C-alpha positions as CSV (number, residue, x, y, z in Angstrom):
1,M,-0.3,0.1,0.1
2,K,3.1,2.2,0.8
3,R,4.5,2.5,-2.6
4,D,0.9,3.0,-4.4
5,E,0.6,5.7,-1.5
6,N,4.0,7.4,-3.0
7,D,2.7,7.1,-6.5
8,L,-0.8,9.1,-5.6
9,E,1.7,11.9,-4.4
10,Q,4.2,11.9,-7.5
11,V,1.2,11.7,-9.2
12,E,-0.4,14.5,-7.9
13,R,2.4,16.5,-8.3
14,H,2.9,15.8,-12.1
15,V,-1.0,16.7,-12.6
16,L,-0.6,19.9,-10.8
17,R,2.5,21.8,-12.6
18,R,0.5,22.6,-15.7
19,E,3.1,25.2,-15.8
20,H,4.2,24.0,-18.6
21,I,1.2,23.9,-20.8
22,A,0.4,27.8,-20.0
23,R,4.6,28.1,-20.8
24,Q,3.9,26.6,-24.5
25,Y,0.6,28.2,-25.2
26,Q,2.3,31.6,-24.6
27,I,5.2,30.5,-26.7
28,I,3.2,29.7,-29.3
29,A,0.7,33.8,-28.6
30,E,5.0,34.9,-29.0
31,F,5.8,33.3,-32.0
32,K,2.3,34.4,-34.3
33,G,2.5,37.6,-32.7
34,K,6.0,37.6,-34.6
35,G,5.3,35.9,-37.4
36,F,7.1,32.8,-36.9
37,P,5.2,29.6,-38.1
38,T,4.2,27.8,-35.1
39,D,3.6,23.9,-36.6
40,E,6.3,22.5,-34.1
41,A,5.2,24.5,-31.1
42,E,1.4,23.6,-31.5
43,E,2.8,19.7,-31.9
44,M,4.7,20.4,-28.7
45,L,1.6,21.7,-27.1
46,K,-0.2,18.5,-27.9
47,T,2.1,16.3,-26.7
48,L,1.8,18.5,-23.3
49,L,-2.1,18.1,-23.6
50,D,-1.5,14.6,-24.3
51,L,0.7,14.0,-21.7
52,Q,-1.4,16.0,-18.9
53,R,-4.3,13.5,-19.8
54,Q,-2.8,10.3,-19.4
55,H,-1.3,11.7,-15.7
56,E,-4.8,12.9,-15.0
57,E,-6.0,9.3,-16.1
58,H,-3.1,7.5,-13.8
59,L,-4.1,9.5,-11.4
60,G,-8.3,8.5,-10.9
61,Y,-6.5,4.7,-11.4
62,I,-4.6,5.4,-8.0
63,R,-7.5,7.0,-6.7
64,N,-9.5,4.1,-7.3
65,K,-6.9,1.5,-6.8
66,L,-6.8,2.8,-3.0
67,G,-10.5,3.4,-2.3
68,L,-10.4,7.6,-2.8
69,A,-13.1,9.6,-4.2
70,N,-12.0,11.2,-7.8
């Protein structure tokens, strides 16, 4: 059970850390403002959002496994 609790803490930290997503939105806005291409920055954002979704799903799984409410 201790490992699951440690996993829960780690995944909660990952879910709460959204600065990288906010920063990527800023980068895209800056690029657009300067007329730079944004294709790669937008792909990176998609990757970050997908990782965030995976972290949130993992958090739900661990919370369910521990019998905690989502």
